[in-house]
C-alpha positions in Angstrom: 5.3 -54.3 -48.7 7.8 -51.5 -48.3 6.8 -51.0 -44.7 7.3 -54.7 -43.9 10.7 -54.7 -45.6 11.9 -51.5 -43.8 10.6 -52.7 -40.4 12.0 -56.2 -40.7 15.4 -55.5 -42.1 15.5 -52.2 -40.1 15.2 -54.0 -36.8 17.8 -56.7 -37.7 20.4 -54.5 -39.3 20.0 -51.8 -36.6 20.5 -54.4 -33.8 23.7 -55.6 -35.5 24.9 -52.1 -36.0 24.2 -51.2 -32.4 26.1 -54.2 -31.1 29.1 -54.3 -33.4 29.2 -50.9 -35.1 29.4 -52.7 -38.4 26.8 -53.7 -41.0 27.7 -57.1 -42.5 27.6 -57.5 -46.2 25.5 -60.6 -45.8 22.6 -58.6 -44.3 23.0 -55.9 -47.0 22.9 -58.6 -49.8 19.6 -60.1 -48.3 18.2 -56.5 -48.0 19.2 -55.8 -51.6 17.6 -59.0 -53.0 14.4 -58.3 -51.2 14.4 -54.6 -52.3 15.1 -55.6 -55.9 12.2 -58.2 -55.6 9.9 -55.4 -54.7 11.1 -53.3 -57.6 11.0 -56.1 -60.2 8.9 -54.0 -62.6 11.2 -51.1 -62.5 14.5 -52.9 -62.0 16.5 -50.7 -64.3 15.3 -47.6 -62.4 16.3 -49.3 -59.1 19.8 -50.0 -60.4 20.2 -46.5 -61.8 19.2 -44.8 -58.5 21.2 -47.3 -56.5 24.4 -46.7 -58.6 23.9 -42.9 -58.4 23.4 -43.0 -54.6 26.4 -45.2 -54.2 28.6 -42.7 -56.1 27.3 -39.8 -53.9 27.7 -42.0 -50.8 31.4 -42.7 -51.7 32.0 -38.9 -52.0 30.1 -38.3 -48.8 32.2 -40.9 -47.0 35.4 -39.2 -48.1 34.2 -35.8 -46.8 32.5 -36.8 -43.5 34.1 -40.2 -42.8 30.9 -42.2 -42.8 31.4 -46.0 -42.7 31.2 -48.1 -45.9 28.4 -50.2 -44.4 26.3 -47.0 -44.0 27.1 -46.0 -47.6 26.0 -49.4 -49.0 22.9 -49.3 -46.8 22.0 -45.9 -48.2 22.6 -47.2 -51.7 19.9 -49.8 -51.2 17.6 -47.8 -49.0 17.1 -44.8 -51.3 15.8 -46.8 -54.3 13.4 -48.6 -52.0 12.0 -45.3 -50.9 11.9 -43.9 -54.4 10.0 -47.0 -55.6 6.6 -46.1 -54.4 6.9 -42.3 -54.1 8.5 -39.4 -55.8 11.5 -39.0 -53.6 11.5 -35.7 -51.8 15.1 -35.6 -50.9 14.9 -32.5 -48.7 12.3 -34.2 -46.5 14.3 -37.4 -46.3 17.4 -35.5 -45.3 15.5 -33.6 -42.6 14.2 -36.9 -41.2 17.7 -38.5 -41.3 19.3 -35.4 -39.7 16.7 -35.3 -36.9 17.0 -39.0 -36.1 20.8 -38.8 -36.2 20.8 -35.8 -33.8 18.6 -37.7 -31.4 20.8 -40.8 -31.7 23.9 -38.7 -31.0 22.3 -37.1 -28.0 21.2 -40.4 -26.6 24.8 -41.8 -27.1 26.3 -38.7 -25.3 23.9 -38.9 -22.4 24.3 -42.7 -22.1 28.2 -42.7 -22.3 28.9 -39.2 -21.0 31.2 -38.4 -24.0 31.0 -38.0 -27.7 31.8 -41.3 -29.4 33.6 -41.6 -32.6 31.5 -44.6 -33.7 27.8 -43.8 -33.7 25.6 -46.5 -35.2 23.8 -44.7 -38.1 21.6 -47.6 -39.3 18.9 -47.2 -36.7 18.6 -43.5 -37.6 18.4 -44.3 -41.3 15.6 -46.8 -40.8 13.6 -44.6 -38.4 14.0 -41.7 -40.8 12.9 -43.9 -43.7 9.8 -44.9 -41.8 9.1 -41.3 -40.9 9.5 -40.3 -44.5 7.0 -43.0 -45.6 4.6 -41.9 -42.9 4.5 -38.4 -44.4 3.7 -39.6 -47.9 
């Protein structure tokens, strides 16, 4: 069920992020409702991990200037990944870093310059799927 959720919402949210460089709250709310539905047995754990991730995401956005849509996406995505597996944060960060570097290189090659706005949602979803594949 987690795979279907990640692939379905990953494709939709990534397409929106690639086109407009924004992640709409409406898409994140649908993703949150579906993610919470998967975690209905451990809803309190889902909320705790999501709140903690949101706090760290806000601090991260202040330091590195990540968009708020990406921060909210991470706050929903991490509890989904932690639902079925013990979250190995270092492996997830390696997956996110590698996919983000590949996305940046593709953007640089495609446009010829370094862009200020790089859509991060596709990298997050690909990294999440890679993370689940290693479990």
